[in-house]
C-alpha positions as CSV (number, residue, x, y, z in Angstrom):
1,M,0.2,0.0,0.0
2,H,2.7,2.1,0.8
3,D,3.8,2.0,-3.1
4,A,0.0,3.2,-4.0
5,N,0.3,6.1,-1.9
6,W,3.7,6.9,-3.4
7,L,2.5,6.6,-6.6
8,F,-0.7,8.9,-6.0
9,Y,1.6,11.8,-4.1
10,L,3.7,11.4,-7.6
11,G,0.8,11.7,-9.7
12,T,-0.8,14.5,-8.0
13,A,2.5,16.2,-8.1
14,F,2.7,15.8,-11.8
15,A,-0.8,16.9,-12.2
16,S,-0.3,19.8,-10.2
17,L,2.7,20.8,-12.4
18,I,0.8,20.0,-15.8
19,G,-1.9,22.2,-14.0
20,A,0.3,25.0,-13.2
21,F,2.1,24.8,-16.7
22,L,-1.3,24.8,-18.6
23,G,-2.6,27.5,-16.3
24,S,0.6,29.8,-16.9
25,F,0.3,28.6,-20.7
26,L,-3.2,29.5,-21.3
27,K,-2.8,33.0,-19.3
28,R,0.2,33.7,-21.5
29,L,-1.8,32.7,-24.7
30,G,-4.9,35.2,-23.5
31,E,-2.6,37.8,-23.0
32,D,-0.9,37.4,-26.3
33,F,-4.3,37.3,-28.0
34,A,-5.6,40.2,-26.3
35,A,-2.2,42.1,-27.0
36,Q,-2.6,40.9,-31.0
37,R,-6.0,42.3,-30.8
38,S,-4.9,45.9,-29.3
39,I,-2.2,45.8,-31.9
40,E,-4.8,45.2,-34.7
41,K,-7.3,47.9,-33.2
42,L,-4.3,50.5,-33.0
43,T,-2.8,49.5,-36.3
44,A,-6.3,50.3,-37.8
45,T,-6.9,53.6,-36.1
46,V,-3.2,54.5,-37.2
47,E,-4.4,53.8,-40.8
48,H,-7.6,55.7,-40.3
49,I,-5.5,58.8,-38.7
50,K,-3.0,58.7,-41.9
51,A,-5.7,58.4,-44.2
52,A,-7.8,61.7,-42.6
53,I,-4.1,63.5,-42.7
54,S,-3.6,62.3,-46.2
55,D,-7.1,63.6,-47.3
56,D,-6.6,67.0,-45.2
57,V,-3.3,67.6,-47.1
58,W,-4.7,66.6,-50.4
59,D,-7.5,69.3,-49.8
60,R,-5.3,71.7,-48.8
61,Q,-3.0,71.1,-51.8
62,K,-6.1,71.1,-54.4
63,Q,-7.2,74.4,-52.6
64,W,-3.7,76.1,-53.1
65,E,-3.3,74.9,-56.5
66,M,-6.9,76.1,-57.3
67,K,-6.1,79.8,-55.7
68,R,-2.7,79.5,-57.6
69,D,-4.4,78.8,-61.1
70,T,-7.1,81.4,-60.5
71,V,-4.4,84.1,-59.6
72,F,-2.2,83.4,-62.5
73,E,-5.1,83.4,-64.8
74,V,-6.5,87.0,-63.7
75,V,-2.8,88.4,-63.6
76,R,-2.4,86.8,-67.2
77,I,-5.9,88.5,-68.2
78,L,-4.7,91.6,-66.5
79,G,-1.6,91.8,-68.6
80,E,-3.5,91.4,-71.9
81,L,-5.8,93.9,-70.7
82,D,-3.0,96.3,-70.1
83,S,-1.7,95.5,-73.6
84,A,-5.0,96.1,-75.0
85,L,-5.3,99.4,-73.2
86,L,-2.1,100.5,-74.9
87,D,-3.4,99.5,-78.4
88,L,-6.6,101.4,-77.9
89,A,-4.9,104.5,-76.8
90,H,-2.5,104.1,-79.7
91,Y,-5.2,103.9,-82.2
92,Y,-7.2,106.9,-80.8
93,F,-4.3,108.8,-80.7
94,V,-3.7,108.6,-84.4
95,P,-5.6,110.9,-86.4
96,I,-8.2,109.4,-88.6
97,P,-8.0,112.2,-91.8
98,E,-4.2,111.2,-92.5
99,H,-4.6,107.4,-92.4
100,G,-8.7,106.9,-93.0
101,A,-10.2,103.5,-93.0
102,K,-7.2,101.8,-91.6
103,V,-7.3,103.7,-88.3
104,L,-10.9,103.3,-88.0
105,S,-10.5,99.5,-88.7
106,E,-7.5,99.3,-86.3
107,R,-9.6,101.2,-83.6
108,N,-12.2,98.7,-83.9
109,K,-10.1,96.0,-83.4
110,A,-8.7,97.7,-80.3
111,K,-12.1,98.4,-79.0
112,E,-13.0,94.7,-79.7
113,R,-9.9,93.3,-78.1
114,W,-10.4,95.4,-75.3
115,N,-14.0,94.5,-74.5
116,S,-13.1,90.8,-75.0
117,N,-10.4,90.9,-72.4
118,M,-12.8,92.8,-70.1
119,A,-15.4,90.0,-70.5
120,R,-12.9,87.5,-69.7
121,F,-11.3,89.7,-66.8
122,D,-14.9,89.8,-65.3
123,S,-15.4,86.2,-65.3
124,A,-12.1,85.5,-63.7
125,R,-12.4,88.2,-61.1
126,F,-15.7,86.2,-60.2
127,L,-13.7,83.1,-59.6
128,V,-11.0,85.1,-57.7
129,D,-14.0,86.5,-55.4
130,M,-15.1,82.7,-54.7
131,V,-11.9,81.0,-54.4
132,V,-9.4,83.4,-53.3
133,G,-11.3,86.1,-51.4
134,K,-12.7,89.6,-51.2
135,S,-9.9,91.6,-50.7
136,L,-8.1,90.6,-53.8
137,S,-10.9,90.8,-55.8
138,A,-11.7,94.6,-54.3
139,A,-7.9,95.3,-55.1
140,L,-8.7,93.8,-58.8
141,S,-11.7,96.1,-59.0
142,E,-9.6,99.4,-58.3
143,C,-7.1,98.4,-60.9
144,I,-9.9,97.8,-63.3
145,K,-11.6,101.4,-62.7
146,E,-8.1,102.9,-63.4
147,M,-7.9,101.2,-66.6
148,H,-11.3,102.0,-67.5
149,S,-10.8,105.6,-66.9
150,V,-7.7,105.3,-69.2
151,A,-9.9,103.8,-71.7
152,K,-12.5,106.2,-71.4
153,R,-10.1,109.4,-71.8
154,A,-8.1,107.6,-74.7
155,E,-11.5,107.3,-76.7
156,D,-12.5,110.8,-75.7
157,G,-9.0,112.0,-77.5
158,D,-6.6,112.5,-74.5
159,A,-3.5,111.6,-76.4
160,T,-1.4,111.1,-73.1
161,S,-4.0,109.1,-71.2
162,Y,-2.0,105.7,-71.2
163,T,1.4,107.3,-70.3
164,S,-0.1,109.5,-67.7
165,S,-1.9,106.7,-66.0
166,Q,1.0,104.1,-65.7
167,A,2.0,105.3,-62.2
168,A,-1.7,105.1,-61.0
169,I,-2.1,101.8,-62.7
170,K,1.4,100.5,-60.9
171,Q,0.3,101.3,-57.5
172,K,-3.2,99.6,-58.1
173,V,-0.9,96.3,-59.4
174,D,1.2,96.5,-56.6
175,A,-2.0,96.5,-54.2
176,I,-2.9,93.3,-56.1
177,R,0.4,91.8,-55.7
178,S,0.2,92.6,-51.8
179,E,-3.0,90.8,-51.7
180,E,-1.8,87.4,-53.2
């Protein structure tokens, strides 16, 4: 019977060791599983944040590109308007009797060019107002008022309208640059 007790105690000790090992193993397995789930959730959260930041950066980049393109377009048209204004002043300065129909034809072309560029400018200024803001639009309006004044004076026969207005136009263009 002594042998049976010894075997019973050995079996109990062995079962206790296996139970302790299995308990420890299962506890560690549960911790690893929980850690893996936490890492998966953390990875998903990080990916979501990265996507949100990427979308935000993309949106800001697109907004900046739209502003840049709009400003470039309106400034390019402003340059074309200045050129059309110079032509307008030039052809209204040339006396008709000396050059006849050619001058009238060139005056009409200059006037058409001026009007066409003004229509393009008005459309572009509307976009500036929407995309860039009111302050740049206001500065553009002041510049155009000055250019309109020069065009009117040129059409009324003021030979110096363009050259005498260059300082005022430059001041208006500088105001536009400060708003960009």
